[in-house]
N, C-alpha and C positions, 0 to 999 in steps of 0.2 A: 159416728152413729148419731143420727138426728132424732133421738128419742130422749124424752125427759125421764130420768131414772131416779128412783128413791130407794135407798137401802134402809130397812127397819131392823134394828138390832136390839136385843133385850136391854142391855145396859153396858156402859163402859166403866166397870168397877175395878178391874185389874189390867195389868199389861199381859193379857193372855193371848193365846193363839187365835181365838175367835175374833177378838178385837183387832188384832193385827190384820187378819184376813179381810175384815170389813174395810179397813183403811186402804189396803192394797186394791180391793175391788172398787172402792169409791174413786181412787185416783185413776185407775185404769179405765173406768167408765165415765168419769166426770159427774158422778152421782152425788145427790144430797143425802144426808143421814138424819134419821129420826131415831131417838133412843129414849128410854125411860129417864135415865140420869147419866151424868158424865162426871166421874171423880178424877179430876186432873192430877191430884196428888198421887194417886196410886195407879192410874191408867195412863194412857197416852195424852199428849198435849193436843188440844183441839186444832192447833195450827197445822197438824199433820193431815187434816181432812182437806180436800180440794175445794169444797163448795159449802153450801149452807148446812148448818147443824141445828136441829131442833130437839130440845129436851122437854120432857113432860112433867118434871118435878124433881124433888130431892130424894135421896135414899132414905128408905124406912127400914130400920135395923131390927124391928120387933119381929121375931120368928113367926111365920104364918101370915102376919098382917102384910108383910112385904109382897107375898104372892098375890093376895087379893088386891092390893094396891096396884100392882103391875097390870093385872087383868082389867081393872076399872079404868086405869089411865089409857091403855091401848084401845080399849073398847069405846070409851066415852069421850076422852079428851082429844084423841087424834085429829078428828075433823074440825075441832074447835080452834086448835092452835096451829094447824097446818092445812093448807089446801091439798089434801092427799088425793082428791079426785082430779087434780090438774096434771098428774103424772101419767105417762104412757106405760111405764113398767115399774112394778114394785117388787123388790127382792126382800124376802123375809129371812132373817138370820137369827135363829134362836127359837125358843118354845113359847115363852110368855107373850111375845109380840104377835102371835098368830091371831089374837083377839082383834087386831086392827084389820084383819081381812074382811070383817063385817062392813067396814067403811069404804071398801073399794067398789068401783063400778064393774059391771059384768064385762064390759069391753076392755078393761085394763088387764094387761098381762100380769099375772101373779105367779111369781117364781119363789120357791123355797130352797135355800141352801141349808141342808140338814146336817148339823154337827152331830146330832144323835137324837132319837126319840127320848122323851122324858125318862131319865135313868131310874129315878126312885119309883116310877110307876110301871116300868117294864123290866129291863134286864137286871136291875139291881134292887128290885122290890123286896126280895127276901133278905138281902144284905142290910137294908135300912130297917126293915120291920123288926129284925132281931135286936137292933140297937135301942128301941123304945121300951120303956117300962110298960107293964101290963095295962095300967090305966090309960096310957097314951096311945096304945095300939089302935083302938077304934077311931081316934082322931086322925091318925096317920092314914088309915084305910079310907077315910072320908076324903082326905086330900088326894089320895091316889085315884079314887073314883072320879073326882072333879077334874083332875088334871087329864085323865084319859078322855073324858067327854069333850073337854075344850080342845085338846090336841087333835083328836080325830075329826072334830067338826072343822077346825081350822085348816088342817092339811088337805082335806077333801075339796077345799075351795081353790087349791092351787092348780094352775095350768101345767106347770113343770115342777118336778121335785128332783133336786140334785143331792146326792149323798157324798160325804167327804171321803168315803172309803168303801171297799167291798164289805168290810165289817159292818158299817152302818147301813149299807144297802140291804144286807141280810136282816138286820134288826127291823127295818121298815117293812120288809116283806113279811116277817114272822109276826110282828106285834100289831101292825095296823093295815096289813094287806095292801101296801102301796108300792108300786113299781117306781124305780128311780134310775137316774143316770149317775155314774160315778164321775165326779170332777174333783180330783185331788187338790187339797189346799195349796196355796202358793208359798214357796219358801223364798225369802229375799236372799238370793245367792250372793249378793254383793254387800250384804249388811256387815258381815265379819270378814272382809276381804284381806287375807294375810298372804296372798300368793307371792307378792314381791318379797316378803320376809322369808317365805319358804325357800325361794330360789337362792338365797344367800348361802345357806348351808343346810345340811341334812337335819341338823338338830335345832334350827331356828324355829321359834314358836313352840318350843317343847320345854316345859318346866316340870316340876316334880309333884303335881297335885291332880286329883280327879275332881270333876265339877258336877254339881247338881244345880240346875236352874229351873226345875219344875216348881209350879206354885205350891205353897205349903198348905195343902188341904189333905184330908184323910185318904182320899182315893189315889193320890200320887205316891203315897207310902215312903215319903222321904225319911220318916222316923226309922224305917228298917235300914235304910242306907247308913244313917248315923249310927245305929246299933252295930252294924257290921264294922264300921271304921273304929268304933270303940274297942274292938277286938284286934285291930291292926294298927298299933301305935307307930309302926314304921311307915305307914302310908298316910298321905295327907288328903283331906277332903275340904273343899270350899263349897258352901251353899250360898248361892246368889239369887235369892228370891224371897218373897214374903207371902203372907196369907194368914188365915185364922190360927194355924198351928205354930206361928213364928215363936211366940214366947215359950211354948213347951219344948220346941226343938232347941232353942237357945239355952234353956235350962239343962237339957240333956247333955249339951256339949261343953258346958262351962269348965269342967275339970279335965278336958281332953285337949292337949296342946296341938294335936294333929288335926283338929276339926275347927274350921272357921265359919261362922254364920254371919253373913253380910246383910241380909235383907234385900229389898229391891235396890237395884243399882241402875245407873244410867245406861243407855244403849252403848255409849262409848266405852265405859268400863266393862260392861258385859262382853262386848266384842273382844276386848283384850283378854278377859278371863277365859273365854271359849278358845280364842286363838292360841293361848299358851298352855292349856291343860293337856294332860296325857289322854284323857277320854272323858266323855260325858256319861253320867249314870242316870237312867230313867226307867223306873219299874212300876208304872201305874197299874191299877186294877182294870183289866179289860178295856184299855184305852180306845176311844173312838177312832182316832187316827194318830195323833201325837206329832207335833211339829218340831219339838226340840231335837230329836235325833237327826232330822234333816238339816236344821239350822246349824248344828254342830258339824254335820257332814259337809256342809257348804265350804268349810275351811279345812277340810281334811281330817276332822276329828271323829273317831269311831264312838259308838255308844254301847254301853252295857245295858241291855234292855231285858224285857221279859217276853217269853214266847206265847203271847196272847194278844187278842185284839188287833188294832191297826198296826202295831209294831211289826207284825209278821209281813206287812206289805212294804215296810220302809227299811228295815234292818236286814241285811244279808249276813247270816251267821258265819263268823270267822272270815268275812270279807270286808264288811263295813261296821262290824261290831261283834258283840257276843250276846246270845240270847240264853238266859237262864230259864229253868223250868217254870211253867205257869204257877204251879203250887210249890214255890221255892221255900228253902230254909235259909237262915242267915249264912250258913256255910257255903251255899251256892253263890251268894254275892261275893264272899271272901275268895272263893276259888276263881271266880270270873275276874276279879281285880288282880289276883296273882297271875292269871293267864295273860290278860291284856296289859302287858307291861309297855315300857317306852319303845322297845324295839318293834314289837308287833304293831303298836299304834302307828309308828312311822311307816311301816310297810303297807298299811291300809290307806294311807293318805290319798293317793290318786283315785282309788276305788270309791272312797267316800265322796270326793268332789264330783266324780262322774254320776254317782247315784243321786246327789242333790240336784244336779242340773236337769234331771228328768222332771223335777217339780218346780220349775221356774215360774215366776210371776207372769212372764210373757205367755207361756203355754196356758196358764190358768185363765187369764183374761180372754184369750182367744176362744177357749171352750165356753166361757160364760157368754160371750157375744154370740156364739153359735146357738146357744140355748135361747137367748133373747130373740 
């Protein structure tokens, strides 16, 4: 493809699915990357990007100020630190970075890969509103208004909008009246390649623990998983991730020998943990898409998920995992763990691998090129 391509992503703060998607897209397209900041300690190494990386500053951790800083940097600093007008195609990944659309020329092709519209301003507005004390609610509503104005202004400048799932496609239509094309995120089906190990024996790659490797933030509801295993001393849980709730979850687990909290781990160790677990557990609140169930499926591991959001598009109930009720109780998680034992997990192995192969990086890049 003889086009000069730039990917603009909000930030590389964690080793998340959005960040991994950008790296796969950059490698597949030979694209440069522009981002607000890049935290190599908690996110991916810059060496994983194929070409030029430009950052706009350092992380600002003051709540609220970070949002305004991102808008200012993408709006004002973009053209000063990078020749953004020299690119033929600009792909936006995220919400804060849409401010950079102001710096694009009319003839440049502007594409948005939408992970989700701003959640606290749209589908989760009531959820967040209830969390604020009375005096802070007007401030929150001001942020919501501002975010909606900037988001709608930016997305309407796009030539093409791609949604990462039918779930997000429906959100875009409902909240901002934007039509989009679904392009499912890429799953690195070779990342946790244990197929040779599987062929040695039926039980190869099967140990006695369940795994959670979702980022430790409130919406992922890892605390509920930990609470469920507190009631199952005969079942083991390993949590291999980090995030704002790490200390709280670590404290919750300290008196339970069957629960191990590792924090962020290397890709090599994560691959071993996924490859040897009984099943993955992932129960986020109305997840946009959710890559972890498919990453687990790539090596034949089923996922205990929740019957909502994008997980309904990736987990086939009782074939590649088990879906608990959208409005679940802890007993539902416990029952799912009891049901999805070692024997059933092994029976699902081939179905999981076949499901993951539908979401390969090769198919993703082909669809992206078609949209370009």
